[in-house]
MMTF fields as JSON, N, C-alpha, C and O atoms, coordinates in Angstrom:
{
  "mmtfVersion": "1.0.0",
  "mmtfProducer": "UNKNOWN",
  "numBonds": 491,
  "numAtoms": 492,
  "numGroups": 123,
  "numChains": 1,
  "numModels": 1,
  "chainsPerModel": [1],
  "groupsPerChain": [123],
  "chainIdList": ["A"],
  "bondAtomList": [4, 2, 8, 6, 12, 10, 16, 14, 20, 18, 24, 22, 28, 26, 32, 30, 36, 34, 40, 38, 44, 42, 48, 46, 52, 50, 56, 54, 60, 58, 64, 62, 68, 66, 72, 70, 76, 74, 80, 78, 84, 82, 88, 86, 92, 90, 96, 94, 100, 98, 104, 102, 108, 106, 112, 110, 116, 114, 120, 118, 124, 122, 128, 126, 132, 130, 136, 134, 140, 138, 144, 142, 148, 146, 152, 150, 156, 154, 160, 158, 164, 162, 168, 166, 172, 170, 176, 174, 180, 178, 184, 182, 188, 186, 192, 190, 196, 194, 200, 198, 204, 202, 208, 206, 212, 210, 216, 214, 220, 218, 224, 222, 228, 226, 232, 230, 236, 234, 240, 238, 244, 242, 248, 246, 252, 250, 256, 254, 260, 258, 264, 262, 268, 266, 272, 270, 276, 274, 280, 278, 284, 282, 288, 286, 292, 290, 296, 294, 300, 298, 304, 302, 308, 306, 312, 310, 316, 314, 320, 318, 324, 322, 328, 326, 332, 330, 336, 334, 340, 338, 344, 342, 348, 346, 352, 350, 356, 354, 360, 358, 364, 362, 368, 366, 372, 370, 376, 374, 380, 378, 384, 382, 388, 386, 392, 390, 396, 394, 400, 398, 404, 402, 408, 406, 412, 410, 416, 414, 420, 418, 424, 422, 428, 426, 432, 430, 436, 434, 440, 438, 444, 442, 448, 446, 452, 450, 456, 454, 460, 458, 464, 462, 468, 466, 472, 470, 476, 474, 480, 478, 484, 482, 488, 486],
  "bondOrderList": [1, 1, 1, 1, 1, 1, 1, 1, 1, 1, 1, 1, 1, 1, 1, 1, 1, 1, 1, 1, 1, 1, 1, 1, 1, 1, 1, 1, 1, 1, 1, 1, 1, 1, 1, 1, 1, 1, 1, 1, 1, 1, 1, 1, 1, 1, 1, 1, 1, 1, 1, 1, 1, 1, 1, 1, 1, 1, 1, 1, 1, 1, 1, 1, 1, 1, 1, 1, 1, 1, 1, 1, 1, 1, 1, 1, 1, 1, 1, 1, 1, 1, 1, 1, 1, 1, 1, 1, 1, 1, 1, 1, 1, 1, 1, 1, 1, 1, 1, 1, 1, 1, 1, 1, 1, 1, 1, 1, 1, 1, 1, 1, 1, 1, 1, 1, 1, 1, 1, 1, 1, 1],
  "groupList": [{"groupName": "MET", "atomNameList": ["N", "CA", "C", "O"], "elementList": ["N", "C", "C", "O"], "formalChargeList": [0, 0, 0, 0], "bondAtomList": [1, 0, 2, 1, 3, 2], "bondOrderList": [1, 1, 2], "singleLetterCode": "M", "chemCompType": "L-PEPTIDE LINKING"}, {"groupName": "ILE", "atomNameList": ["N", "CA", "C", "O"], "elementList": ["N", "C", "C", "O"], "formalChargeList": [0, 0, 0, 0], "bondAtomList": [1, 0, 2, 1, 3, 2], "bondOrderList": [1, 1, 2], "singleLetterCode": "I", "chemCompType": "L-PEPTIDE LINKING"}, {"groupName": "PRO", "atomNameList": ["N", "CA", "C", "O"], "elementList": ["N", "C", "C", "O"], "formalChargeList": [0, 0, 0, 0], "bondAtomList": [1, 0, 2, 1, 3, 2], "bondOrderList": [1, 1, 2], "singleLetterCode": "P", "chemCompType": "L-PEPTIDE LINKING"}, {"groupName": "ALA", "atomNameList": ["N", "CA", "C", "O"], "elementList": ["N", "C", "C", "O"], "formalChargeList": [0, 0, 0, 0], "bondAtomList": [1, 0, 2, 1, 3, 2], "bondOrderList": [1, 1, 2], "singleLetterCode": "A", "chemCompType": "L-PEPTIDE LINKING"}, {"groupName": "SER", "atomNameList": ["N", "CA", "C", "O"], "elementList": ["N", "C", "C", "O"], "formalChargeList": [0, 0, 0, 0], "bondAtomList": [1, 0, 2, 1, 3, 2], "bondOrderList": [1, 1, 2], "singleLetterCode": "S", "chemCompType": "L-PEPTIDE LINKING"}, {"groupName": "ARG", "atomNameList": ["N", "CA", "C", "O"], "elementList": ["N", "C", "C", "O"], "formalChargeList": [0, 0, 0, 0], "bondAtomList": [1, 0, 2, 1, 3, 2], "bondOrderList": [1, 1, 2], "singleLetterCode": "R", "chemCompType": "L-PEPTIDE LINKING"}, {"groupName": "ASP", "atomNameList": ["N", "CA", "C", "O"], "elementList": ["N", "C", "C", "O"], "formalChargeList": [0, 0, 0, 0], "bondAtomList": [1, 0, 2, 1, 3, 2], "bondOrderList": [1, 1, 2], "singleLetterCode": "D", "chemCompType": "L-PEPTIDE LINKING"}, {"groupName": "PHE", "atomNameList": ["N", "CA", "C", "O"], "elementList": ["N", "C", "C", "O"], "formalChargeList": [0, 0, 0, 0], "bondAtomList": [1, 0, 2, 1, 3, 2], "bondOrderList": [1, 1, 2], "singleLetterCode": "F", "chemCompType": "L-PEPTIDE LINKING"}, {"groupName": "ASN", "atomNameList": ["N", "CA", "C", "O"], "elementList": ["N", "C", "C", "O"], "formalChargeList": [0, 0, 0, 0], "bondAtomList": [1, 0, 2, 1, 3, 2], "bondOrderList": [1, 1, 2], "singleLetterCode": "N", "chemCompType": "L-PEPTIDE LINKING"}, {"groupName": "THR", "atomNameList": ["N", "CA", "C", "O"], "elementList": ["N", "C", "C", "O"], "formalChargeList": [0, 0, 0, 0], "bondAtomList": [1, 0, 2, 1, 3, 2], "bondOrderList": [1, 1, 2], "singleLetterCode": "T", "chemCompType": "L-PEPTIDE LINKING"}, {"groupName": "LYS", "atomNameList": ["N", "CA", "C", "O"], "elementList": ["N", "C", "C", "O"], "formalChargeList": [0, 0, 0, 0], "bondAtomList": [1, 0, 2, 1, 3, 2], "bondOrderList": [1, 1, 2], "singleLetterCode": "K", "chemCompType": "L-PEPTIDE LINKING"}, {"groupName": "LEU", "atomNameList": ["N", "CA", "C", "O"], "elementList": ["N", "C", "C", "O"], "formalChargeList": [0, 0, 0, 0], "bondAtomList": [1, 0, 2, 1, 3, 2], "bondOrderList": [1, 1, 2], "singleLetterCode": "L", "chemCompType": "L-PEPTIDE LINKING"}, {"groupName": "GLU", "atomNameList": ["N", "CA", "C", "O"], "elementList": ["N", "C", "C", "O"], "formalChargeList": [0, 0, 0, 0], "bondAtomList": [1, 0, 2, 1, 3, 2], "bondOrderList": [1, 1, 2], "singleLetterCode": "E", "chemCompType": "L-PEPTIDE LINKING"}, {"groupName": "TYR", "atomNameList": ["N", "CA", "C", "O"], "elementList": ["N", "C", "C", "O"], "formalChargeList": [0, 0, 0, 0], "bondAtomList": [1, 0, 2, 1, 3, 2], "bondOrderList": [1, 1, 2], "singleLetterCode": "Y", "chemCompType": "L-PEPTIDE LINKING"}, {"groupName": "HIS", "atomNameList": ["N", "CA", "C", "O"], "elementList": ["N", "C", "C", "O"], "formalChargeList": [0, 0, 0, 0], "bondAtomList": [1, 0, 2, 1, 3, 2], "bondOrderList": [1, 1, 2], "singleLetterCode": "H", "chemCompType": "L-PEPTIDE LINKING"}, {"groupName": "GLY", "atomNameList": ["N", "CA", "C", "O"], "elementList": ["N", "C", "C", "O"], "formalChargeList": [0, 0, 0, 0], "bondAtomList": [1, 0, 2, 1, 3, 2], "bondOrderList": [1, 1, 2], "singleLetterCode": "G", "chemCompType": "PEPTIDE LINKING"}, {"groupName": "GLN", "atomNameList": ["N", "CA", "C", "O"], "elementList": ["N", "C", "C", "O"], "formalChargeList": [0, 0, 0, 0], "bondAtomList": [1, 0, 2, 1, 3, 2], "bondOrderList": [1, 1, 2], "singleLetterCode": "Q", "chemCompType": "L-PEPTIDE LINKING"}, {"groupName": "TRP", "atomNameList": ["N", "CA", "C", "O"], "elementList": ["N", "C", "C", "O"], "formalChargeList": [0, 0, 0, 0], "bondAtomList": [1, 0, 2, 1, 3, 2], "bondOrderList": [1, 1, 2], "singleLetterCode": "W", "chemCompType": "L-PEPTIDE LINKING"}, {"groupName": "CYS", "atomNameList": ["N", "CA", "C", "O"], "elementList": ["N", "C", "C", "O"], "formalChargeList": [0, 0, 0, 0], "bondAtomList": [1, 0, 2, 1, 3, 2], "bondOrderList": [1, 1, 2], "singleLetterCode": "C", "chemCompType": "L-PEPTIDE LINKING"}, {"groupName": "VAL", "atomNameList": ["N", "CA", "C", "O"], "elementList": ["N", "C", "C", "O"], "formalChargeList": [0, 0, 0, 0], "bondAtomList": [1, 0, 2, 1, 3, 2], "bondOrderList": [1, 1, 2], "singleLetterCode": "V", "chemCompType": "L-PEPTIDE LINKING"}],
  "groupTypeList": [0, 1, 2, 3, 4, 2, 2, 2, 5, 1, 6, 7, 8, 9, 5, 10, 3, 11, 0, 7, 3, 11, 0, 3, 12, 5, 11, 4, 3, 7, 13, 12, 14, 15, 16, 17, 0, 9, 12, 3, 16, 15, 3, 9, 11, 3, 15, 8, 17, 11, 4, 5, 4, 10, 11, 16, 11, 3, 11, 4, 12, 5, 5, 11, 11, 4, 6, 11, 4, 6, 16, 11, 3, 5, 16, 11, 3, 3, 9, 11, 4, 5, 12, 3, 15, 11, 13, 3, 4, 14, 12, 0, 0, 12, 3, 11, 6, 2, 8, 13, 16, 4, 3, 7, 3, 14, 6, 0, 11, 6, 12, 18, 12, 5, 0, 11, 5, 12, 14, 15, 19, 3, 6],
  "groupIdList": [1, 2, 3, 4, 5, 6, 7, 8, 9, 10, 11, 12, 13, 14, 15, 16, 17, 18, 19, 20, 21, 22, 23, 24, 25, 26, 27, 28, 29, 30, 31, 32, 33, 34, 35, 36, 37, 38, 39, 40, 41, 42, 43, 44, 45, 46, 47, 48, 49, 50, 51, 52, 53, 54, 55, 56, 57, 58, 59, 60, 61, 62, 63, 64, 65, 66, 67, 68, 69, 70, 71, 72, 73, 74, 75, 76, 77, 78, 79, 80, 81, 82, 83, 84, 85, 86, 87, 88, 89, 90, 91, 92, 93, 94, 95, 96, 97, 98, 99, 100, 101, 102, 103, 104, 105, 106, 107, 108, 109, 110, 111, 112, 113, 114, 115, 116, 117, 118, 119, 120, 121, 122, 123],
  "secStructList": [7, 7, 7, 7, 7, 7, 7, 7, 7, 7, 7, 2, 2, 2, 2, 2, 2, 2, 2, 2, 2, 2, 2, 2, 2, 2, 2, 2, 2, 2, 2, 2, 2, 1, 7, 7, 7, 7, 2, 2, 2, 2, 2, 2, 2, 2, 2, 2, 2, 2, 2, 2, 6, 6, 7, 7, 7, 7, 2, 2, 2, 2, 2, 2, 2, 2, 2, 2, 2, 2, 2, 2, 2, 2, 2, 2, 2, 2, 2, 1, 7, 2, 2, 2, 2, 2, 2, 2, 2, 2, 2, 2, 2, 2, 6, 6, 1, 6, 6, 7, 7, 7, 2, 2, 2, 2, 2, 2, 2, 2, 2, 2, 2, 2, 2, 2, 2, 2, 6, 6, 7, 7, 7],
  "xCoordList": [160.349, 159.253, 158.171, 157.755, 157.728, 156.697, 155.334, 155.059, 154.474, 153.152, 152.353, 152.43, 151.595, 150.763, 149.627, 148.989, 149.39, 148.285, 146.977, 146.949, 145.906, 144.632, 144.174, 144.52, 143.402, 142.921, 142.026, 141.386, 141.981, 141.145, 139.679, 139.184, 139.008, 137.592, 136.78, 137.036, 135.819, 134.971, 133.766, 133.016, 133.587, 132.503, 131.18, 131.112, 130.146, 128.802, 128.729, 128.115, 129.351, 129.29, 129.969, 129.536, 131.025, 131.68, 130.768, 130.673, 130.106, 129.15, 128.015, 127.607, 127.52, 126.44, 126.906, 126.183, 128.104, 128.644, 128.858, 128.627, 129.296, 129.506, 128.175, 128.088, 127.148, 125.824, 125.307, 124.739, 125.502, 125.086, 125.806, 125.178, 127.123, 127.904, 127.454, 127.369, 127.166, 126.669, 125.312, 125.045, 124.467, 123.155, 123.307, 122.618, 124.21, 124.458, 124.954, 124.493, 125.886, 126.411, 125.32, 125.243, 124.481, 123.39, 122.426, 122.054, 122.026, 121.105, 121.746, 121.099, 123.004, 123.713, 123.756, 123.466, 124.116, 124.172, 122.79, 122.654, 121.775, 120.418, 119.973, 119.461, 120.165, 119.692, 120.578, 120.093, 121.847, 122.732, 122.701, 122.814, 122.547, 122.662, 121.419, 121.355, 120.432, 119.181, 119.267, 118.407, 120.28, 120.358, 120.892, 121.64, 120.481, 120.889, 122.135, 122.299, 123.013, 124.165, 123.652, 122.625, 124.359, 124.015, 124.555, 125.361, 124.091, 124.597, 126.106, 126.839, 126.563, 127.996, 128.805, 129.884, 128.297, 129.001, 129.12, 130.166, 128.041, 128.066, 129.056, 129.796, 129.071, 129.996, 131.448, 132.313, 131.713, 133.068, 133.482, 134.606, 132.574, 132.856, 133.165, 134.107, 132.38, 132.623, 134.003, 134.732, 134.358, 135.675, 136.801, 137.818, 136.618, 137.632, 137.796, 138.915, 136.677, 136.745, 137.46, 138.328, 137.089, 137.688, 139.187, 139.966, 139.584, 141.007, 141.866, 143.038, 141.309, 142.06, 142.451, 143.46, 141.636, 141.919, 142.531, 142.627, 142.94, 143.522, 142.551, 142.955, 141.27, 140.224, 139.676, 139.767, 139.111, 138.508, 137.17, 136.953, 136.282, 134.986, 134.663, 134.857, 134.178, 133.872, 132.918, 132.064, 133.074, 132.224, 130.751, 129.937, 130.398, 128.989, 128.46, 127.312, 129.29, 128.868, 128.789, 127.893, 129.725, 129.673, 128.446, 127.815, 128.11, 126.901, 125.644, 124.715, 125.615, 124.465, 124.33, 123.234, 125.426, 125.379, 124.953, 124.195, 125.438, 125.068, 123.569, 122.894, 123.061, 121.635, 120.773, 119.786, 121.133, 120.343, 120.374, 119.356, 121.527, 121.615, 120.764, 120.173, 120.702, 119.873, 118.396, 117.657, 117.976, 116.571, 116.187, 115.153, 117.024, 116.725, 116.761, 115.911, 117.726, 117.82, 116.595, 116.047, 116.167, 114.987, 113.717, 112.848, 113.605, 112.443, 112.399, 111.344, 113.54, 113.603, 113.274, 112.479, 113.871, 113.636, 112.168, 111.652, 111.503, 110.095, 109.183, 108.054, 109.666, 108.825, 109.14, 108.442, 110.178, 110.618, 110.394, 110.459, 110.129, 110.136, 111.585, 112.507, 111.781, 113.149, 113.966, 115.115, 113.365, 114.077, 114.445, 115.568, 113.507, 113.786, 114.833, 115.674, 114.78, 115.763, 117.165, 118.135, 117.269, 118.571, 119.113, 120.301, 118.231, 118.641, 119.099, 120.148, 118.311, 118.648, 119.986, 120.827, 120.172, 121.421, 122.602, 123.63, 122.444, 123.515, 123.804, 124.962, 122.755, 122.914, 123.668, 124.522, 123.35, 124.027, 125.489, 126.363, 125.758, 127.148, 127.955, 129.1, 127.372, 128.053, 128.327, 129.375, 127.372, 127.485, 128.561, 128.879, 129.122, 130.239, 131.469, 132.377, 131.484, 132.523, 132.115, 131.055, 132.926, 132.532, 132.327, 131.702, 132.838, 132.652, 131.313, 130.925, 130.611, 129.329, 128.207, 128.101, 127.381, 126.272, 124.959, 124.687, 124.153, 122.884, 121.874, 122.11, 120.748, 119.685, 119.16, 118.886, 119.023, 118.541, 119.499, 119.065, 120.788, 121.779, 121.738, 121.871, 121.557, 121.447, 120.22, 120.268, 119.118, 117.917, 118.191, 117.74, 118.926, 119.241, 120.2, 120.086, 121.131, 122.014, 121.199, 121.455, 120.212, 119.334, 118.569, 118.372, 118.144, 117.416, 118.337, 117.915, 119.576, 120.559, 120.74, 120.776, 120.854, 121.02, 119.823, 119.988, 118.62, 117.412, 117.412, 117.129, 117.732, 117.742, 118.799, 118.544, 119.972, 121.038, 120.607, 120.78, 120.051, 119.605, 118.473, 118.412, 117.584, 116.468, 116.963, 116.305, 118.109, 118.67, 119.784, 120.589, 119.814, 120.711, 122.143, 122.992, 122.436, 123.794, 123.849, 123.12, 124.708, 124.762, 126.124, 127.041, 126.233, 127.497, 128.615, 129.743],
  "yCoordList": [89.241, 89.001, 88.201, 88.554, 87.135, 86.276, 86.849, 87.079, 87.08, 87.605, 86.574, 85.37, 87.076, 86.197, 85.648, 86.378, 84.368, 83.783, 84.11, 84.229, 84.253, 84.566, 83.391, 82.243, 83.672, 82.578, 81.65, 82.091, 80.37, 79.434, 79.875, 80.452, 79.587, 79.93, 78.999, 77.796, 79.561, 78.773, 78.299, 79.107, 76.995, 76.44, 76.407, 76.742, 75.995, 75.972, 75.057, 75.415, 73.88, 72.94, 73.489, 73.212, 74.261, 74.892, 75.947, 76.057, 76.712, 77.706, 77.023, 77.478, 75.932, 75.178, 74.649, 74.757, 74.081, 73.563, 74.685, 74.504, 75.83, 76.98, 77.454, 77.761, 77.512, 77.91, 76.906, 77.298, 75.615, 74.575, 74.739, 74.677, 74.949, 75.111, 76.344, 76.311, 77.431, 78.637, 78.372, 78.831, 77.633, 77.297, 76.455, 76.688, 75.477, 74.64, 75.484, 75.31, 76.392, 77.269, 78.17, 78.381, 78.698, 79.572, 78.822, 79.316, 77.623, 76.839, 76.465, 76.526, 76.084, 75.727, 76.914, 76.766, 78.08, 79.283, 79.624, 80.005, 79.486, 79.809, 78.873, 79.328, 77.574, 76.627, 76.592, 76.255, 76.926, 76.927, 78.243, 78.248, 79.369, 80.681, 81.55, 82.633, 81.089, 81.827, 83.083, 83.956, 83.193, 84.365, 83.979, 83.014, 84.768, 84.532, 85.333, 86.459, 84.752, 85.491, 86.557, 86.373, 87.652, 88.692, 88.3, 87.378, 89.022, 88.783, 89.016, 88.246, 90.076, 90.396, 89.305, 88.942, 88.783, 87.706, 86.467, 85.82, 86.147, 85.003, 85.203, 84.285, 86.409, 86.705, 86.627, 86.131, 87.113, 87.056, 85.614, 85.216, 84.839, 83.429, 82.691, 81.901, 82.948, 82.323, 82.714, 81.873, 83.979, 84.444, 83.752, 83.394, 83.562, 82.866, 81.418, 80.926, 80.747, 79.357, 79.265, 78.414, 80.149, 80.12, 80.392, 79.764, 81.331, 81.693, 80.523, 80.438, 79.63, 78.446, 77.555, 76.852, 77.599, 76.807, 77.657, 77.236, 78.855, 79.806, 80.141, 80.329, 80.21, 80.578, 81.942, 82.376, 82.608, 83.92, 83.99, 83.345, 84.78, 85.051, 86.498, 86.939, 87.226, 88.644, 88.814, 87.963, 89.912, 90.196, 90.15, 89.617, 90.697, 90.692, 89.265, 88.992, 88.358, 86.96, 86.269, 85.459, 86.591, 86.019, 86.522, 85.778, 87.795, 88.346, 87.659, 87.387, 87.38, 86.683, 85.292, 84.896, 84.552, 83.221, 83.307, 82.466, 84.319, 84.523, 84.795, 84.228, 85.664, 86.005, 84.79, 84.526, 84.056, 82.892, 81.815, 81.176, 81.614, 80.62, 81.052, 80.215, 82.356, 82.88, 82.624, 82.166, 82.922, 82.692, 81.228, 80.917, 80.343, 78.916, 78.407, 77.608, 78.857, 78.438, 78.901, 78.14, 80.129, 80.637, 79.911, 79.632, 79.604, 78.839, 77.474, 77.029, 76.822, 75.509, 75.604, 74.814, 76.551, 76.704, 76.992, 76.569, 77.704, 78.049, 76.825, 76.85, 75.761, 74.579, 73.457, 72.443, 73.621, 72.545, 72.878, 74.039, 71.841, 72.019, 72.254, 72.035, 72.693, 72.916, 71.62, 71.623, 70.531, 69.251, 68.831, 68.393, 68.965, 68.615, 69.561, 69.143, 70.828, 71.801, 71.486, 71.609, 71.078, 70.678, 69.465, 69.396, 68.52, 67.336, 67.735, 67.289, 68.575, 69.011, 69.736, 69.496, 70.618, 71.369, 70.421, 70.547, 69.478, 68.509, 67.671, 67.439, 67.224, 66.39, 67.146, 66.575, 68.425, 69.229, 69.469, 69.419, 69.727, 69.931, 68.644, 68.7, 67.493, 66.214, 66.003, 65.482, 66.415, 66.207, 67.084, 66.9, 68.024, 68.806, 67.918, 68.258, 66.786, 65.776, 64.973, 64.347, 64.977, 64.287, 62.777, 62.146, 62.199, 60.761, 60.442, 59.277, 61.465, 61.267, 61.33, 62.302, 60.309, 60.258, 60.534, 59.969, 61.409, 61.781, 62.123, 63.008, 61.418, 61.713, 63.132, 63.855, 63.524, 64.872, 65.923, 66.909, 65.716, 66.676, 66.747, 67.828, 65.611, 65.625, 66.416, 67.143, 66.27, 67.057, 68.548, 69.359, 68.91, 70.323, 70.851, 72.003, 70.023, 70.421, 70.664, 71.615, 69.796, 69.989, 71.303, 72.011, 71.619, 72.872, 74.069, 75.087, 73.956, 75.021, 75.213, 76.342, 74.114, 74.194, 74.888, 75.749, 74.508, 75.117, 76.625, 77.398, 77.034, 78.468, 79.218, 80.316, 78.635, 79.291, 79.501, 80.585, 78.469, 78.588, 79.598, 80.363, 79.591, 80.536, 81.984, 82.885, 82.196, 83.545, 83.821, 84.735, 83.026, 83.322, 82.875, 83.246, 82.08, 81.555, 80.278, 79.323, 80.268, 79.131, 78.464, 78.914, 77.378, 76.628, 77.48, 77.004],
  "zCoordList": [83.421, 84.336, 83.615, 82.512, 84.243, 83.663, 84.043, 85.22, 83.035, 83.367, 84.164, 83.917, 85.112, 85.931, 85.083, 84.324, 85.221, 84.467, 85.187, 86.412, 84.427, 85.063, 85.926, 85.646, 86.966, 87.805, 86.98, 86.025, 87.346, 86.599, 86.601, 87.569, 85.492, 85.376, 86.274, 86.338, 86.95, 87.837, 87.037, 86.489, 86.975, 86.168, 86.939, 88.122, 86.228, 86.797, 88.021, 89.026, 87.941, 89.064, 90.311, 91.43, 90.125, 91.274, 91.883, 93.105, 91.05, 91.554, 92.319, 93.388, 91.757, 92.408, 93.764, 94.754, 93.81, 95.066, 96.081, 97.276, 95.6, 96.479, 97.065, 98.254, 96.229, 96.713, 97.743, 98.762, 97.48, 98.417, 99.758, 100.815, 99.711, 100.941, 101.718, 102.946, 101.007, 101.677, 102.326, 103.437, 101.628, 102.182, 103.446, 104.439, 103.408, 104.583, 105.755, 106.883, 105.495, 106.551, 107.113, 108.323, 106.238, 106.679, 107.596, 108.66, 107.169, 107.994, 109.323, 110.368, 109.283, 110.508, 111.472, 112.659, 110.96, 111.807, 112.357, 113.519, 111.521, 111.965, 113.086, 114.108, 112.898, 113.904, 115.145, 116.225, 115.026, 116.19, 116.954, 118.18, 116.241, 116.882, 116.746, 117.328, 115.987, 115.865, 115.022, 115.132, 114.185, 113.311, 111.943, 111.785, 110.961, 109.579, 109.247, 109.715, 108.441, 107.914, 106.956, 106.302, 106.879, 105.91, 104.534, 104.403, 103.515, 102.161, 102.111, 101.49, 102.764, 102.77, 103.466, 102.997, 104.572, 105.274, 104.387, 104.346, 103.681, 102.774, 101.641, 101.287, 101.068, 99.965, 100.437, 99.715, 101.641, 102.203, 102.47, 102.163, 103.041, 103.305, 101.998, 101.936, 100.968, 99.659, 99.135, 98.611, 99.277, 98.837, 99.581, 98.987, 100.889, 101.689, 101.237, 101.095, 101.015, 100.555, 99.217, 99.024, 98.29, 96.953, 97.008, 96.292, 97.861, 97.927, 98.398, 98.033, 99.193, 99.643, 98.469, 98.513, 97.423, 96.215, 95.118, 93.966, 95.491, 94.536, 93.401, 92.254, 93.746, 92.797, 93.163, 94.311, 92.184, 92.425, 91.717, 90.691, 92.281, 91.688, 92.019, 93.152, 91.048, 91.256, 92.434, 92.686, 93.142, 94.297, 93.915, 94.668, 92.765, 92.35, 92.211, 92.562, 91.701, 91.566, 92.925, 93.164, 93.81, 95.166, 95.908, 96.659, 95.695, 96.324, 95.793, 96.553, 94.487, 93.911, 94.523, 94.92, 94.603, 95.212, 96.672, 97.155, 97.367, 98.76, 98.881, 99.74, 98.016, 98.047, 97.715, 98.402, 96.68, 96.291, 97.375, 97.642, 97.995, 99.071, 100.259, 100.941, 100.507, 101.589, 101.304, 102.175, 100.081, 99.713, 99.901, 100.492, 99.397, 99.47, 100.91, 101.304, 101.691, 103.096, 103.881, 104.679, 103.662, 104.38, 103.947, 104.773, 102.654, 102.178, 102.852, 103.302, 102.917, 103.54, 105.028, 105.538, 105.719, 107.16, 107.465, 108.5, 106.575, 106.787, 106.684, 107.173, 106.053, 105.86, 106.841, 106.859, 107.655, 108.542, 110.006, 110.41, 110.798, 112.25, 112.672, 111.885, 113.893, 114.371, 114.3, 113.857, 114.737, 114.732, 113.306, 113.055, 112.385, 110.986, 110.399, 109.604, 110.791, 110.315, 110.806, 110.058, 112.064, 112.603, 111.849, 111.532, 111.569, 110.809, 109.406, 108.943, 108.733, 107.366, 107.353, 106.487, 108.315, 108.416, 108.613, 107.947, 109.528, 109.793, 108.549, 108.204, 107.888, 106.69, 105.595, 104.916, 105.426, 104.401, 104.771, 103.905, 106.04, 106.459, 106.256, 105.809, 106.579, 106.354, 104.869, 104.487, 104.036, 102.588, 101.95, 100.775, 102.689, 102.162, 101.964, 101.206, 102.651, 102.435, 101.199, 101.205, 100.148, 98.912, 99.077, 98.225, 100.149, 100.389, 101.044, 101.128, 101.504, 102.179, 101.149, 100.401, 101.108, 100.157, 100.879, 101.938, 100.293, 100.905, 99.819, 98.996, 99.822, 98.853, 99.077, 98.119, 100.338, 100.643, 100.091, 99.495, 100.287, 99.786, 98.262, 97.69, 97.607, 96.142, 95.699, 94.707, 96.439, 96.124, 96.292, 95.482, 97.336, 97.562, 96.489, 96.071, 96.048, 94.939, 93.67, 92.931, 93.424, 92.266, 92.387, 91.399, 93.595, 93.822, 93.613, 93.064, 94.041, 93.791, 92.288, 91.799, 91.568, 90.111, 89.466, 88.602, 89.89, 89.34, 89.565, 88.65, 90.788, 91.103, 90.307, 89.813, 90.184, 89.423, 87.975, 87.419, 87.375, 85.979, 85.851, 84.889, 86.828, 86.846, 86.884, 86.362, 87.495, 87.629, 86.618, 86.797, 85.567, 84.453, 84.604, 83.794, 85.628, 85.776, 84.948, 85.216, 83.95, 83.021, 83.058, 83.744, 82.301, 82.213, 81.692, 81.557]
}
């Protein structure tokens, strides 16, 4: 019997991208349905996304990414009009496609990176 190899290690950039995607989903859900995803819903969604790529991340780490994405999404929503929020949400969802370039999305990725580092998530 061949021992199973451990799942690939998830690097900082993958964590940052995951946090960005969770933030985009949170904003989209908020502006489309008027409610925020819970921390558990975000952690589950992150787990589902990772499993598609045969990647794993501990529940505690997924919960942290979920919580941080929630904080950032709510901060952003609090500063935007509804129309600007809908635009921001749409722009972030479009930016999930690696071929789509967006200065706003790059700024949000930088903000995700800042928050992750602030909370001790390192390379």
